[in-house]
TORLO-279264 format. One line per 3 residues: number of its first residue (from 1); their letters; for each residue x, y, z of C-alpha. Coordinates in nm, 3 decimals. Each point is the difference from the previous one (the first is absolute). Layout:
NUM = A = X/Y/Z; ... $
***
This chain:
1 = MSK = -8.180/3.840/-5.488; 0.140/-0.191/0.306; -0.109/0.044/0.343 $
4 = TED = 0.292/0.225/0.106; -0.039/0.290/-0.280; -0.346/-0.037/0.151 $
7 = IKK = 0.069/0.092/0.308; 0.246/0.231/-0.088; -0.238/0.183/-0.278 $
10 = SIK = -0.257/0.028/0.329; 0.304/0.196/0.204; 0.048/0.217/-0.305 $
13 = KDI = -0.351/0.129/0.074; 0.027/0.024/0.410; 0.337/0.218/-0.067 $
16 = KSL = -0.227/0.227/-0.220; -0.270/0.072/0.231; 0.217/0.139/0.255 $
19 = KKL = 0.009/0.279/-0.313; -0.350/0.087/0.145; 0.072/0.054/0.357 $
22 = SKD = 0.038/0.408/0.080; 0.339/0.110/0.054; -0.059/0.030/0.375 $
25 = KII = -0.108/-0.365/0.016; 0.284/-0.124/-0.216; 0.295/0.250/0.249 $
28 = EKN = -0.231/-0.215/0.332; 0.079/-0.348/-0.131; 0.321/0.131/-0.144 $
31 = NDV = 0.080/0.050/0.318; -0.059/-0.311/0.206; 0.095/-0.202/-0.329 $
34 = KSM = 0.353/0.154/0.082; -0.025/-0.085/0.380; -0.115/-0.360/-0.052 $
37 = INY = 0.339/-0.023/-0.222; 0.164/0.041/0.284; -0.162/-0.190/0.242 $
40 = YRI = 0.046/-0.267/-0.227; 0.394/0.053/-0.039; 0.014/-0.023/0.402 $
43 = LTD = -0.225/-0.268/0.028; 0.268/-0.228/-0.231; 0.278/0.104/0.124 $
46 = KVE = -0.101/-0.108/0.313; -0.100/-0.384/-0.154; 0.370/0.035/-0.147 $
49 = DRR = 0.193/0.084/0.290; -0.187/-0.336/0.123; 0.107/-0.206/-0.312 $
52 = IKH = 0.355/0.120/0.015; 0.045/-0.030/0.390; -0.150/-0.335/-0.084 $
55 = FEF = 0.278/-0.099/-0.216; 0.253/0.141/0.145; -0.086/-0.203/0.340 $
58 = SIQ = -0.009/-0.344/-0.276; 0.351/0.085/-0.106; 0.122/0.062/0.349 $
61 = YSI = -0.226/-0.357/0.153; 0.188/-0.160/-0.280; 0.309/0.046/0.078 $
64 = LLI = -0.023/-0.112/0.296; -0.171/-0.279/-0.043; 0.255/-0.107/-0.274 $
67 = AAI = 0.300/0.032/0.302; -0.279/-0.134/0.287; 0.001/-0.373/-0.257 $
70 = ALF = 0.348/0.024/-0.023; 0.023/-0.020/0.379; -0.220/-0.218/0.100 $
73 = ISV = 0.153/-0.273/-0.277; 0.325/0.060/0.135; -0.082/-0.021/0.363 $
76 = SDK = -0.286/-0.342/-0.112; 0.241/-0.240/0.221; -0.058/0.207/0.305 $
79 = LSH = -0.344/-0.010/-0.048; -0.249/-0.226/0.015; -0.227/-0.134/-0.299 $
82 = FIY = -0.287/0.137/0.151; 0.124/0.358/-0.026; 0.221/-0.023/-0.200 $
85 = LLL = -0.350/-0.043/-0.252; -0.118/0.235/0.145; 0.235/0.280/-0.029 $
88 = LGI = 0.072/-0.076/-0.339; -0.323/-0.062/-0.129; -0.142/0.371/0.163 $
91 = AII = 0.318/0.140/-0.141; -0.077/-0.158/-0.401; -0.385/0.060/0.022 $
94 = QLL = 0.109/0.394/0.088; 0.208/0.000/-0.227; -0.179/-0.158/-0.320 $
97 = FSI = -0.334/0.274/0.077; 0.316/0.278/0.069; 0.056/-0.069/-0.339 $
100 = ISI = -0.299/-0.040/-0.196; -0.066/0.330/0.135; 0.286/0.198/-0.117 $
103 = GLY = -0.049/-0.144/-0.372; -0.385/0.127/0.018; 0.107/0.303/0.080 $
106 = TFQ = 0.226/-0.003/-0.302; -0.248/-0.093/-0.172; -0.218/0.295/0.146 $
109 = SIY = 0.232/0.260/-0.096; -0.035/-0.094/-0.379; -0.332/-0.050/-0.032 $
112 = PYP = -0.119/0.131/-0.332; -0.268/0.244/0.140; -0.292/0.035/-0.267 $
115 = FLD = -0.017/0.331/-0.008; 0.345/0.065/-0.061; -0.084/-0.050/-0.375 $
118 = MEE = -0.282/0.142/-0.014; 0.082/0.338/-0.120; -0.344/0.189/-0.055 $
121 = FGN = -0.114/-0.126/0.389; 0.339/-0.063/0.129; 0.256/0.219/0.141 $
124 = KWK = -0.016/0.345/-0.068; 0.279/0.276/-0.044; -0.040/0.206/0.263 $
127 = WFY = -0.052/-0.233/0.293; 0.284/-0.330/-0.188; 0.259/-0.020/-0.225 $
130 = YGN = -0.183/-0.356/-0.144; -0.222/0.341/-0.136; 0.320/0.173/-0.149 $
133 = KPI = 0.099/-0.212/-0.286; 0.332/0.180/-0.053; 0.125/-0.094/0.355 $
136 = LQI = -0.008/-0.392/-0.046; 0.232/0.078/-0.257; 0.264/0.123/0.178 $
139 = DDY = 0.284/-0.206/0.059; -0.027/-0.182/0.344; 0.333/-0.291/-0.010 $
142 = AIT = 0.168/0.110/0.382; 0.324/-0.229/-0.091; 0.074/0.222/-0.378 $
145 = PSK = -0.217/0.277/-0.033; -0.017/0.082/-0.392; 0.187/0.359/-0.110 $
148 = DPS = -0.269/-0.032/-0.273; -0.188/0.321/-0.032; -0.316/-0.202/-0.170 $
151 = KTT = 0.013/-0.189/0.328; 0.066/0.237/0.242; -0.033/0.387/-0.041 $
154 = IPY = -0.250/-0.018/-0.237; -0.250/-0.184/0.125; -0.005/0.175/0.297 $
157 = LLG = -0.025/0.355/-0.186; -0.332/-0.187/-0.185; -0.143/-0.075/0.305 $
160 = LQN = 0.071/0.331/0.141; -0.148/0.168/-0.334; -0.289/-0.247/0.013 $
163 = FIN = -0.093/0.112/0.414; -0.020/0.346/-0.144; -0.227/-0.060/-0.274 $
166 = SYL = -0.171/-0.199/0.216; -0.060/0.277/0.247; -0.067/0.258/-0.285 $
169 = HED = -0.273/-0.211/-0.148; -0.191/-0.074/0.317; -0.260/0.162/0.135 $
172 = DNK = -0.279/-0.106/0.250; -0.190/-0.241/-0.163; 0.285/-0.199/-0.110 $
175 = SIS = 0.222/-0.028/0.344; -0.291/-0.121/0.214; -0.043/-0.305/-0.245 $
178 = DNI = 0.375/-0.071/-0.006; -0.041/0.065/0.428; -0.243/-0.260/0.016 $
181 = IHL = 0.122/-0.285/-0.219; 0.251/0.033/0.165; -0.110/-0.001/0.286 $
184 = YLL = -0.181/-0.317/-0.092; 0.332/-0.114/-0.085; 0.144/0.046/0.347 $
187 = QVH = -0.305/-0.182/0.145; 0.073/-0.339/-0.248; 0.379/0.003/0.156 $
190 = NYY = -0.099/0.106/0.328; -0.201/-0.357/-0.050; 0.275/-0.143/-0.145 $
193 = KNC = 0.217/0.061/0.283; -0.230/-0.089/0.253; -0.067/-0.349/-0.142 $
196 = FYH = 0.374/-0.061/-0.022; 0.106/0.141/0.335; -0.311/-0.314/0.127 $
199 = QLY = 0.195/-0.251/-0.237; 0.355/0.077/0.202; -0.237/-0.041/0.327 $
202 = SIS = -0.171/-0.343/-0.106; 0.382/-0.085/-0.111; 0.064/0.041/0.378 $
205 = RYS = -0.346/-0.133/0.145; 0.010/-0.321/-0.149; 0.378/-0.049/0.094 $
208 = III = -0.070/0.006/0.391; -0.287/-0.264/-0.099; 0.220/-0.256/-0.153 $
211 = TIV = 0.288/0.056/0.195; -0.314/-0.074/0.314; -0.078/-0.288/-0.163 $
214 = YLF = 0.308/-0.107/-0.072; 0.054/0.035/0.389; -0.312/-0.181/0.069 $
217 = LIS = 0.157/-0.292/-0.225; 0.273/-0.019/0.134; -0.067/0.048/0.359 $
220 = IIT = -0.259/-0.365/-0.092; 0.221/-0.204/-0.188; 0.229/0.072/0.272 $
223 = ITL = -0.192/-0.126/0.268; -0.175/-0.286/-0.191; 0.377/-0.099/-0.039 $
226 = SII = 0.079/0.044/0.418; -0.276/-0.208/0.021; 0.032/-0.297/-0.211 $
229 = GIH = 0.370/0.004/0.190; 0.171/0.153/-0.320; 0.237/0.238/0.127 $
232 = Y = 0.197/0.285/-0.263 $
***
């Protein structure tokens, strides 16, 4: 038996232990878990909002930098070599890091979270559509939406039927185990979102550092050349 299966077996054993709790204790813990689910959803929304704003800023900043680079090139004959290289270099460095940030955000947005394919220990039917399989069969192509009932009406109705049946067969034991799993999923999801945001923030920090280094090098080169009598 693989290590993964060993861990799954141990988790199932722990889940069964929940049934040994008293009804009042189950209700108490269930209420606490539900409040924590709401807490993590709000927490993650805030982090995601910062990521989106960072992405939008990167796009706008890139457009401005492209325009600035074009402007610097067009007036290069009216600027000293030092000022021209200074401004052009800064703009190019900032543009490269903005493009990297935009690309990283795009890859982050399609990241294959490990819990997406874990039906038993992943998303649950009550909390997210990944836990209700028929929904995933609904056509989502916006340009030419399908008119085939097997891709629209039927999976919608099967999803509804699954949703209703899940509620009918849910008891306190099933509810608390599903909720705990989903709470943990949200905690992991929040971890990813925070990591993703800090990755984007790190790119901005490095762009500033590289820009400062570039300014220092250009200044040193300019001073050195002026000392030996070379002007440009």
